[in-house]
C-alpha positions in Angstrom: 11.3 10.9 6.6 7.7 11.4 7.4 6.1 8.5 6.0 3.1 10.3 4.6 5.1 12.7 2.4 6.3 10.0 0.5 4.3 7.5 -2.3 3.8 4.1 -1.8 6.5 2.6 -4.1 9.2 4.6 -2.1 7.6 2.6 1.2 7.8 -0.5 -0.8 11.4 0.3 -2.3 12.8 1.0 1.8 11.3 -2.0 3.0 12.5 -4.1 0.2 16.5 -2.4 0.8 15.8 -3.9 4.0 14.6 -7.5 3.3 17.5 -7.5 0.7 20.3 -6.2 3.0 20.9 -3.6 0.8 20.2 -1.4 4.2 21.5 -2.0 7.0 20.2 -0.6 11.1 17.1 -1.9 13.2 14.2 0.3 10.7 13.1 -3.0 9.1 10.2 -3.1 11.7 9.2 0.4 10.5 9.6 0.3 7.2 7.6 -2.8 6.5 5.2 -0.9 9.8 4.5 2.2 7.4 4.4 -0.2 4.0 1.0 -1.9 6.0 -0.2 1.4 7.5 -0.2 3.7 4.0 -2.0 0.5 2.3 -4.4 0.5 5.7 -5.4 4.5 5.3 -5.8 3.7 1.4 -8.0 1.4 2.2 -9.6 3.6 3.8 -9.9 6.6 2.1 -10.6 3.8 -1.1 -14.5 2.8 1.3 -14.9 6.3 2.1 -15.5 6.5 -2.2 -17.5 4.1 -1.7 -15.2 0.9 -2.6 -16.3 -2.2 -1.2 -14.6 -5.8 -1.1 -11.4 -4.4 0.0 -8.6 -6.5 0.8 -4.9 -6.8 1.5 -4.1 -9.9 -1.1 0.0 -10.9 -2.6 0.6 -12.2 -6.0 0.6 -15.8 -6.1 0.9 -15.6 -2.0 4.3 -14.5 -1.9 5.5 -10.8 -2.7 5.0 -7.2 -2.1 1.2 -7.1 -0.5 -1.6 -4.6 -2.3 -4.9 -3.4 -1.5 -7.2 -4.2 -3.9 -11.5 -3.5 -3.9 -14.0 -2.6 -6.4 -14.7 0.7 -7.1 -18.1 2.1 -7.8 -20.8 1.3 -10.3 -17.4 -1.2 -11.5 -17.2 -5.3 -12.2 -13.5 -6.2 -11.5 -11.4 -5.0 -8.7 -8.7 -3.1 -9.2 -5.8 -2.0 -7.2 -6.5 0.8 -4.0 -4.6 4.3 -5.4 -1.7 5.9 -3.1 -5.0 8.6 -2.5 -2.3 10.8 -1.7 -0.1 10.8 -4.6 -2.6 9.8 -7.1 -5.7 11.5 -8.7 -8.8 11.3 -6.7 -11.2 8.2 -8.6 
């Protein structure tokens, strides 16, 4: 499956399946890498749209990595959209 053709939530689910032992094989690292690559790509797109203070974070230091940033003309940081699958900000 080509990772750019599926939503970020699908990439998270694929990685979780390996991490929780529900999937077998050698694809765990590839699944993790696909999530990181998508988050980085979404962050790059956000920055081209004028977002600032972009960073990858984990809620409470554990759990899924998420990309957050400060959208233009806003005062509060928010989750960066999965640009290929969500409307433009």
